[in-house]
VODO-445904 format. One record per residue: z, x negated, y negated of N, C-alpha, C in turn. Coordinates in nm, 2 decimals. Each point is the difference from the previous one (the first is absolute). Layout:
N
npz: Z | npx: X | npy: Y | capz: Z | capx: X | capy: Y | cpz: Z | cpx: X | cpy: Y
...
REM end
This chain:
125
npz: -0.89 | npx: 0.74 | npy: -0.28 | capz: 0.04 | capx: -0.10 | capy: 0.09 | cpz: 0.07 | cpx: -0.11 | cpy: -0.07
npz: 0.08 | npx: -0.08 | npy: 0.07 | capz: 0.06 | capx: -0.11 | capy: -0.06 | cpz: -0.10 | cpx: -0.10 | cpy: -0.05
npz: 0.03 | npx: -0.06 | npy: -0.12 | capz: -0.08 | capx: -0.10 | capy: -0.05 | cpz: 0.07 | cpx: -0.13 | cpy: -0.02
npz: -0.07 | npx: -0.10 | npy: -0.05 | capz: 0.06 | capx: -0.14 | capy: -0.02 | cpz: 0.13 | cpx: 0.01 | cpy: -0.07
npz: 0.10 | npx: -0.06 | npy: 0.05 | capz: 0.14 | capx: 0.00 | capy: -0.05 | cpz: 0.09 | cpx: 0.11 | cpy: 0.05
npz: -0.06 | npx: 0.09 | npy: 0.09 | capz: 0.08 | capx: 0.11 | capy: 0.05 | cpz: 0.12 | cpx: -0.05 | cpy: 0.08
npz: 0.11 | npx: 0.05 | npy: -0.04 | capz: 0.13 | capx: -0.03 | capy: 0.07 | cpz: 0.03 | cpx: -0.15 | cpy: 0.01
npz: -0.05 | npx: -0.07 | npy: -0.10 | capz: 0.02 | capx: -0.15 | capy: 0.00 | cpz: 0.15 | cpx: -0.04 | cpy: 0.01
npz: 0.09 | npx: 0.07 | npy: -0.07 | capz: 0.14 | capx: -0.04 | capy: 0.00 | cpz: 0.06 | cpx: 0.04 | cpy: 0.14
npz: -0.03 | npx: 0.12 | npy: 0.04 | capz: 0.05 | capx: 0.05 | capy: 0.13 | cpz: -0.05 | cpx: -0.09 | cpy: 0.12
npz: -0.13 | npx: -0.03 | npy: 0.00 | capz: -0.06 | capx: -0.08 | capy: 0.11 | cpz: 0.06 | cpx: -0.14 | cpy: 0.00
npz: 0.01 | npx: -0.06 | npy: -0.12 | capz: 0.06 | capx: -0.13 | capy: -0.01 | cpz: 0.15 | cpx: 0.00 | cpy: 0.04
npz: 0.07 | npx: 0.10 | npy: -0.04 | capz: 0.14 | capx: 0.01 | capy: 0.04 | cpz: 0.02 | cpx: 0.01 | cpy: 0.15
npz: -0.08 | npx: 0.08 | npy: 0.06 | capz: 0.01 | capx: 0.02 | capy: 0.15 | cpz: -0.05 | cpx: -0.13 | cpy: 0.07
npz: -0.10 | npx: -0.06 | npy: -0.04 | capz: -0.05 | capx: -0.12 | capy: 0.06 | cpz: 0.10 | cpx: -0.11 | cpy: -0.01
npz: 0.06 | npx: -0.01 | npy: -0.12 | capz: 0.11 | capx: -0.11 | capy: -0.02 | cpz: 0.12 | cpx: 0.03 | cpy: 0.08
npz: 0.04 | npx: 0.12 | npy: 0.02 | capz: 0.12 | capx: 0.03 | capy: 0.08 | cpz: -0.03 | cpx: -0.03 | cpy: 0.15
npz: -0.12 | npx: 0.04 | npy: 0.04 | capz: -0.03 | capx: -0.02 | capy: 0.14 | cpz: -0.01 | cpx: -0.15 | cpy: 0.03
npz: -0.06 | npx: -0.08 | npy: -0.09 | capz: -0.01 | capx: -0.14 | capy: 0.01 | cpz: 0.14 | cpx: -0.07 | cpy: 0.00
npz: 0.08 | npx: 0.04 | npy: -0.09 | capz: 0.14 | capx: -0.05 | capy: 0.00 | cpz: 0.07 | cpx: 0.02 | cpy: 0.13
npz: -0.02 | npx: 0.12 | npy: 0.06 | capz: 0.06 | capx: 0.03 | capy: 0.13 | cpz: -0.06 | cpx: -0.07 | cpy: 0.12
npz: -0.11 | npx: -0.07 | npy: -0.03 | capz: -0.06 | capx: -0.08 | capy: 0.11 | cpz: -0.12 | cpx: 0.08 | cpy: 0.07
npz: -0.04 | npx: 0.11 | npy: -0.05 | capz: -0.11 | capx: 0.07 | capy: 0.06 | cpz: -0.13 | cpx: -0.07 | cpy: -0.04
npz: -0.09 | npx: -0.01 | npy: 0.09 | capz: -0.14 | capx: -0.06 | capy: -0.03 | cpz: -0.09 | cpx: 0.11 | cpy: -0.06
npz: -0.05 | npx: -0.04 | npy: -0.12 | capz: -0.09 | capx: 0.09 | capy: -0.07 | cpz: -0.14 | cpx: -0.05 | cpy: 0.01
npz: -0.10 | npx: 0.09 | npy: 0.00 | capz: -0.14 | capx: -0.05 | capy: -0.01 | cpz: -0.03 | cpx: -0.07 | cpy: -0.13
npz: -0.08 | npx: -0.10 | npy: 0.00 | capz: -0.03 | capx: -0.07 | capy: -0.12 | cpz: -0.06 | cpx: 0.09 | cpy: -0.11
npz: -0.08 | npx: 0.10 | npy: 0.04 | capz: -0.05 | capx: 0.09 | capy: -0.10 | cpz: 0.06 | cpx: 0.14 | cpy: 0.02
npz: 0.02 | npx: 0.07 | npy: -0.10 | capz: 0.05 | capx: 0.13 | capy: 0.00 | cpz: -0.10 | cpx: 0.09 | cpy: 0.07
npz: 0.04 | npx: 0.08 | npy: 0.10 | capz: -0.10 | capx: 0.09 | capy: 0.07 | cpz: -0.05 | cpx: 0.11 | cpy: -0.08
npz: 0.06 | npx: 0.03 | npy: -0.12 | capz: -0.05 | capx: 0.11 | capy: -0.09 | cpz: -0.10 | cpx: -0.06 | cpy: -0.09
npz: -0.11 | npx: 0.07 | npy: -0.03 | capz: -0.10 | capx: -0.05 | capy: -0.09 | cpz: 0.01 | cpx: 0.10 | cpy: -0.12
npz: 0.03 | npx: -0.05 | npy: -0.12 | capz: 0.00 | capx: 0.07 | capy: -0.12 | cpz: -0.10 | cpx: -0.06 | cpy: -0.09
npz: -0.11 | npx: 0.06 | npy: -0.01 | capz: -0.12 | capx: -0.06 | capy: -0.07 | cpz: 0.01 | cpx: -0.01 | cpy: -0.15
npz: -0.06 | npx: -0.10 | npy: -0.05 | capz: -0.02 | capx: -0.01 | capy: -0.15 | cpz: -0.11 | cpx: 0.09 | cpy: -0.03
npz: -0.02 | npx: 0.04 | npy: -0.13 | capz: -0.11 | capx: 0.08 | capy: -0.04 | cpz: -0.13 | cpx: -0.07 | cpy: 0.04
npz: -0.01 | npx: -0.13 | npy: -0.03 | capz: -0.12 | capx: -0.08 | capy: 0.03 | cpz: -0.04 | cpx: 0.00 | cpy: 0.15
npz: 0.10 | npx: -0.03 | npy: 0.08 | capz: -0.02 | capx: 0.00 | capy: 0.15 | cpz: -0.04 | cpx: 0.14 | cpy: 0.05
npz: 0.06 | npx: 0.10 | npy: -0.04 | capz: -0.03 | capx: 0.14 | capy: 0.04 | cpz: -0.14 | cpx: 0.04 | cpy: -0.04
npz: -0.03 | npx: -0.03 | npy: -0.13 | capz: -0.13 | capx: 0.04 | capy: -0.05 | cpz: -0.11 | cpx: -0.08 | cpy: 0.08
npz: 0.02 | npx: -0.13 | npy: 0.02 | capz: -0.10 | capx: -0.08 | capy: 0.07 | cpz: -0.02 | cpx: 0.06 | cpy: 0.14
npz: 0.11 | npx: 0.02 | npy: 0.07 | capz: -0.01 | capx: 0.05 | capy: 0.14 | cpz: -0.08 | cpx: 0.13 | cpy: 0.01
npz: 0.03 | npx: 0.09 | npy: -0.09 | capz: -0.07 | capx: 0.13 | capy: 0.01 | cpz: -0.14 | cpx: 0.00 | cpy: -0.05
npz: -0.03 | npx: -0.09 | npy: -0.09 | capz: -0.14 | capx: -0.01 | capy: -0.04 | cpz: -0.08 | cpx: -0.06 | cpy: 0.11
npz: 0.05 | npx: -0.10 | npy: 0.07 | capz: -0.07 | capx: -0.06 | capy: 0.12 | cpz: -0.02 | cpx: 0.11 | cpy: 0.11
npz: 0.10 | npx: 0.09 | npy: 0.01 | capz: -0.01 | capx: 0.11 | capy: 0.10 | cpz: -0.09 | cpx: 0.11 | cpy: -0.04
npz: -0.07 | npx: -0.01 | npy: -0.11 | capz: -0.10 | capx: 0.10 | capy: -0.04 | cpz: 0.04 | cpx: 0.10 | cpy: -0.10
npz: 0.12 | npx: -0.01 | npy: -0.06 | capz: 0.04 | capx: 0.09 | capy: -0.10 | cpz: -0.04 | cpx: -0.05 | cpy: -0.14
npz: -0.01 | npx: 0.09 | npy: -0.10 | capz: -0.04 | capx: -0.03 | capy: -0.13 | cpz: 0.10 | cpx: 0.07 | cpy: -0.10
npz: -0.01 | npx: -0.04 | npy: -0.12 | capz: 0.08 | capx: 0.06 | capy: -0.10 | cpz: 0.15 | cpx: 0.00 | cpy: 0.04
npz: 0.04 | npx: -0.12 | npy: 0.05 | capz: 0.14 | capx: -0.02 | capy: 0.05 | cpz: 0.08 | cpx: -0.03 | cpy: -0.13
npz: 0.10 | npx: 0.08 | npy: -0.01 | capz: 0.10 | capx: -0.01 | capy: -0.11 | cpz: 0.14 | cpx: -0.01 | cpy: 0.06
npz: 0.07 | npx: -0.10 | npy: -0.04 | capz: 0.14 | capx: -0.02 | capy: 0.05 | cpz: 0.09 | cpx: -0.05 | cpy: -0.10
npz: 0.13 | npx: 0.05 | npy: 0.01 | capz: 0.10 | capx: -0.05 | capy: -0.10 | cpz: 0.13 | cpx: -0.01 | cpy: 0.08
npz: 0.08 | npx: -0.10 | npy: -0.04 | capz: 0.13 | capx: -0.02 | capy: 0.05 | cpz: 0.10 | cpx: 0.07 | cpy: -0.10
npz: 0.09 | npx: 0.08 | npy: 0.06 | capz: 0.10 | capx: 0.08 | capy: -0.08 | cpz: 0.14 | cpx: -0.03 | cpy: 0.06
npz: 0.08 | npx: -0.05 | npy: -0.09 | capz: 0.14 | capx: -0.01 | capy: 0.04 | cpz: 0.06 | cpx: 0.14 | cpy: 0.02
npz: 0.07 | npx: 0.02 | npy: 0.12 | capz: 0.06 | capx: 0.13 | capy: 0.02 | cpz: 0.14 | cpx: -0.01 | cpy: 0.06
npz: 0.10 | npx: -0.04 | npy: -0.08 | capz: 0.13 | capx: -0.01 | capy: 0.05 | cpz: 0.04 | cpx: 0.13 | cpy: 0.07
npz: 0.05 | npx: 0.00 | npy: 0.12 | capz: 0.02 | capx: 0.12 | capy: 0.08 | cpz: 0.15 | cpx: 0.01 | cpy: 0.04
npz: 0.07 | npx: 0.10 | npy: -0.04 | capz: 0.14 | capx: 0.02 | capy: 0.04 | cpz: 0.02 | cpx: 0.00 | cpy: 0.15
npz: 0.10 | npx: -0.07 | npy: 0.05 | capz: 0.04 | capx: 0.00 | capy: 0.14 | cpz: 0.13 | cpx: 0.06 | cpy: 0.02
npz: 0.00 | npx: 0.13 | npy: 0.02 | capz: 0.13 | capx: 0.08 | capy: 0.01 | cpz: 0.10 | cpx: -0.06 | cpy: 0.10
npz: -0.05 | npx: -0.06 | npy: 0.11 | capz: 0.08 | capx: -0.06 | capy: 0.11 | cpz: 0.03 | cpx: -0.14 | cpy: -0.02
npz: -0.05 | npx: -0.06 | npy: -0.11 | capz: 0.02 | capx: -0.14 | capy: -0.03 | cpz: -0.10 | cpx: -0.09 | cpy: 0.07
npz: 0.02 | npx: -0.13 | npy: -0.02 | capz: -0.09 | capx: -0.10 | capy: 0.06 | cpz: 0.02 | cpx: -0.01 | cpy: 0.15
npz: 0.13 | npx: 0.01 | npy: 0.04 | capz: 0.02 | capx: -0.02 | capy: 0.14 | cpz: -0.07 | cpx: 0.11 | cpy: 0.09
npz: 0.00 | npx: 0.13 | npy: -0.05 | capz: -0.07 | capx: 0.10 | capy: 0.07 | cpz: -0.15 | cpx: -0.03 | cpy: 0.00
npz: -0.05 | npx: -0.05 | npy: -0.11 | capz: -0.15 | capx: -0.03 | capy: -0.01 | cpz: -0.03 | cpx: -0.10 | cpy: 0.10
npz: 0.08 | npx: -0.11 | npy: 0.01 | capz: -0.03 | capx: -0.11 | capy: 0.09 | cpz: 0.00 | cpx: 0.06 | cpy: 0.15
npz: 0.10 | npx: 0.08 | npy: 0.03 | capz: 0.00 | capx: 0.05 | capy: 0.14 | cpz: -0.11 | cpx: 0.09 | cpy: 0.03
npz: -0.05 | npx: 0.08 | npy: -0.10 | capz: -0.10 | capx: 0.10 | capy: 0.02 | cpz: -0.14 | cpx: -0.06 | cpy: -0.01
npz: -0.03 | npx: -0.07 | npy: -0.11 | capz: -0.14 | capx: -0.04 | capy: -0.03 | cpz: -0.03 | cpx: -0.14 | cpy: 0.05
npz: 0.10 | npx: -0.08 | npy: 0.04 | capz: -0.03 | capx: -0.13 | capy: 0.05 | cpz: 0.05 | cpx: -0.02 | cpy: 0.15
npz: 0.01 | npx: 0.11 | npy: 0.07 | capz: 0.04 | capx: -0.01 | capy: 0.14 | cpz: -0.10 | cpx: -0.08 | cpy: 0.08
npz: -0.13 | npx: 0.02 | npy: -0.03 | capz: -0.10 | capx: -0.08 | capy: 0.07 | cpz: 0.01 | cpx: -0.15 | cpy: -0.02
npz: 0.03 | npx: -0.04 | npy: -0.12 | capz: 0.02 | capx: -0.14 | capy: -0.03 | cpz: 0.13 | cpx: -0.05 | cpy: 0.07
npz: 0.10 | npx: 0.08 | npy: 0.00 | capz: 0.12 | capx: -0.04 | capy: 0.08 | cpz: -0.02 | cpx: -0.01 | cpy: 0.15
npz: -0.09 | npx: 0.09 | npy: 0.05 | capz: -0.04 | capx: -0.01 | capy: 0.14 | cpz: -0.08 | cpx: -0.13 | cpy: 0.02
npz: -0.09 | npx: -0.03 | npy: -0.09 | capz: -0.08 | capx: -0.12 | capy: 0.01 | cpz: 0.09 | cpx: -0.13 | cpy: 0.00
npz: 0.10 | npx: 0.00 | npy: -0.09 | capz: 0.09 | capx: -0.11 | capy: -0.01 | cpz: 0.10 | cpx: 0.00 | cpy: 0.11
npz: 0.00 | npx: 0.10 | npy: 0.09 | capz: 0.09 | capx: 0.01 | capy: 0.11 | cpz: 0.15 | cpx: 0.01 | cpy: -0.04
npz: 0.02 | npx: 0.08 | npy: -0.10 | capz: 0.14 | capx: 0.02 | capy: -0.05 | cpz: 0.06 | cpx: 0.11 | cpy: 0.09
npz: 0.11 | npx: -0.03 | npy: 0.07 | capz: 0.06 | capx: 0.10 | capy: 0.09 | cpz: 0.06 | cpx: 0.12 | cpy: -0.08
npz: 0.00 | npx: 0.11 | npy: 0.07 | capz: 0.05 | capx: 0.12 | capy: -0.07 | cpz: 0.14 | cpx: -0.01 | cpy: -0.05
npz: 0.09 | npx: -0.07 | npy: 0.07 | capz: 0.13 | capx: -0.02 | capy: -0.05 | cpz: 0.02 | cpx: -0.08 | cpy: -0.13
npz: -0.10 | npx: -0.07 | npy: -0.04 | capz: 0.00 | capx: -0.09 | capy: -0.12 | cpz: -0.07 | cpx: 0.07 | cpy: -0.12
npz: -0.07 | npx: 0.10 | npy: 0.02 | capz: -0.08 | capx: 0.06 | capy: -0.10 | cpz: 0.07 | cpx: 0.06 | cpy: -0.12
npz: 0.11 | npx: 0.06 | npy: 0.03 | capz: 0.08 | capx: 0.06 | capy: -0.12 | cpz: 0.05 | cpx: -0.11 | cpy: -0.09
npz: 0.06 | npx: -0.10 | npy: 0.06 | capz: 0.05 | capx: -0.11 | capy: -0.08 | cpz: -0.11 | cpx: -0.08 | cpy: -0.07
npz: -0.11 | npx: -0.01 | npy: 0.06 | capz: -0.11 | capx: -0.07 | capy: -0.07 | cpz: -0.05 | cpx: 0.08 | cpy: -0.11
npz: -0.01 | npx: 0.13 | npy: 0.02 | capz: -0.05 | capx: 0.09 | capy: -0.11 | cpz: 0.10 | cpx: 0.00 | cpy: -0.12
npz: 0.13 | npx: 0.00 | npy: 0.03 | capz: 0.10 | capx: 0.00 | capy: -0.11 | cpz: -0.01 | cpx: -0.14 | cpy: -0.07
npz: -0.03 | npx: -0.11 | npy: 0.07 | capz: -0.01 | capx: -0.13 | capy: -0.06 | cpz: -0.13 | cpx: 0.00 | cpy: -0.09
npz: -0.11 | npx: 0.06 | npy: 0.04 | capz: -0.12 | capx: 0.00 | capy: -0.08 | cpz: 0.03 | cpx: 0.08 | cpy: -0.13
npz: 0.07 | npx: 0.11 | npy: 0.01 | capz: 0.04 | capx: 0.08 | capy: -0.11 | cpz: 0.08 | cpx: -0.08 | cpy: -0.10
npz: 0.10 | npx: -0.07 | npy: 0.05 | capz: 0.08 | capx: -0.09 | capy: -0.09 | cpz: -0.09 | cpx: -0.11 | cpy: -0.07
npz: -0.09 | npx: -0.05 | npy: 0.08 | capz: -0.09 | capx: -0.11 | capy: -0.05 | cpz: -0.09 | cpx: 0.05 | cpy: -0.12
npz: -0.05 | npx: 0.12 | npy: 0.01 | capz: -0.10 | capx: 0.05 | capy: -0.10 | cpz: 0.07 | cpx: 0.08 | cpy: -0.11
npz: 0.13 | npx: 0.03 | npy: 0.02 | capz: 0.07 | capx: 0.09 | capy: -0.10 | cpz: -0.02 | cpx: -0.05 | cpy: -0.14
npz: 0.01 | npx: -0.13 | npy: -0.03 | capz: -0.01 | capx: -0.04 | capy: -0.14 | cpz: -0.14 | cpx: 0.05 | cpy: -0.07
npz: -0.10 | npx: 0.00 | npy: 0.08 | capz: -0.13 | capx: 0.04 | capy: -0.05 | cpz: -0.03 | cpx: 0.15 | cpy: 0.01
npz: 0.05 | npx: 0.07 | npy: 0.10 | capz: -0.04 | capx: 0.13 | capy: 0.03 | cpz: 0.10 | cpx: 0.11 | cpy: -0.02
npz: 0.13 | npx: -0.04 | npy: -0.03 | capz: 0.10 | capx: 0.10 | capy: -0.02 | cpz: -0.01 | cpx: 0.05 | cpy: -0.15
npz: 0.00 | npx: 0.13 | npy: -0.02 | capz: -0.01 | capx: 0.06 | capy: -0.13 | cpz: 0.14 | cpx: 0.01 | cpy: -0.06
npz: 0.00 | npx: 0.03 | npy: -0.13 | capz: 0.12 | capx: 0.01 | capy: -0.08 | cpz: 0.10 | cpx: 0.10 | cpy: 0.06
npz: -0.05 | npx: 0.11 | npy: 0.06 | capz: 0.09 | capx: 0.10 | capy: 0.06 | cpz: 0.04 | cpx: -0.03 | cpy: 0.15
npz: -0.04 | npx: -0.12 | npy: 0.05 | capz: 0.04 | capx: -0.05 | capy: 0.13 | cpz: -0.09 | cpx: 0.04 | cpy: 0.11
npz: -0.11 | npx: 0.07 | npy: -0.03 | capz: -0.10 | capx: 0.04 | capy: 0.10 | cpz: -0.10 | cpx: -0.12 | cpy: 0.01
npz: -0.09 | npx: 0.01 | npy: 0.09 | capz: -0.10 | capx: -0.10 | capy: 0.02 | cpz: -0.14 | cpx: 0.06 | cpy: -0.01
npz: -0.09 | npx: -0.08 | npy: -0.05 | capz: -0.14 | capx: 0.03 | capy: -0.01 | cpz: -0.08 | cpx: -0.11 | cpy: 0.08
npz: -0.10 | npx: 0.05 | npy: 0.07 | capz: -0.09 | capx: -0.10 | capy: 0.07 | cpz: -0.10 | cpx: -0.04 | cpy: -0.11
npz: -0.05 | npx: -0.12 | npy: 0.02 | capz: -0.10 | capx: -0.06 | capy: -0.10 | cpz: -0.14 | cpx: 0.02 | cpy: 0.05
npz: -0.03 | npx: 0.13 | npy: 0.01 | capz: -0.14 | capx: 0.03 | capy: 0.05 | cpz: -0.10 | cpx: -0.03 | cpy: -0.11
npz: -0.12 | npx: -0.05 | npy: 0.04 | capz: -0.12 | capx: -0.02 | capy: -0.08 | cpz: -0.11 | cpx: 0.07 | cpy: 0.07
npz: -0.06 | npx: 0.10 | npy: -0.06 | capz: -0.10 | capx: 0.08 | capy: 0.07 | cpz: -0.14 | cpx: -0.05 | cpy: -0.05
npz: -0.09 | npx: 0.00 | npy: 0.09 | capz: -0.14 | capx: -0.02 | capy: -0.03 | cpz: -0.08 | cpx: 0.13 | cpy: 0.01
npz: -0.03 | npx: 0.05 | npy: -0.12 | capz: -0.07 | capx: 0.13 | capy: -0.01 | cpz: -0.15 | cpx: -0.03 | cpy: -0.02
npz: -0.08 | npx: 0.08 | npy: 0.07 | capz: -0.14 | capx: -0.04 | capy: 0.00 | cpz: -0.09 | cpx: 0.13 | cpy: 0.01
npz: -0.12 | npx: -0.02 | npy: -0.04 | capz: -0.11 | capx: 0.10 | capy: 0.03 | cpz: -0.13 | cpx: -0.08 | cpy: 0.03
npz: -0.09 | npx: 0.06 | npy: 0.07 | capz: -0.12 | capx: -0.07 | capy: 0.03 | cpz: -0.10 | cpx: 0.10 | cpy: 0.06
npz: -0.12 | npx: -0.04 | npy: 0.01 | capz: -0.11 | capx: 0.09 | capy: 0.05 | cpz: -0.07 | cpx: -0.08 | cpy: 0.11
npz: -0.04 | npx: 0.07 | npy: 0.10 | capz: -0.08 | capx: -0.06 | capy: 0.11 | cpz: -0.15 | cpx: 0.01 | cpy: -0.05
npz: -0.07 | npx: -0.12 | npy: 0.02 | capz: -0.14 | capx: 0.00 | capy: -0.04 | cpz: -0.08 | cpx: 0.10 | cpy: 0.09
npz: -0.10 | npx: 0.06 | npy: -0.06 | capz: -0.08 | capx: 0.10 | capy: 0.08 | cpz: -0.08 | cpx: -0.07 | cpy: 0.10
REM end
């Protein structure tokens, strides 16, 4: 699952572009990407033991670029912000331009800044 720092550049770029265009964003990001400490505490309280968790950077190629990622994986956020369909392509392209300095690779392709939270645990008997 996503962990603390997951998609930080992409999420910030999208939020900044939406805010610049006058869309109202919730004060807190609706996605929860847990830290190792928060994740471990939560599952220990829920009755699990031997909880082990690690954050792992996993840059992930985006064959369709950032704009396709925004339209596909953040459609729900665009719905919540009430972005009309006719504006989504332009907004997605603007987000791509905004994050390009950080996420464009030397060959011109893009990678998402995924951070995975990998874990294992046991349920107490």
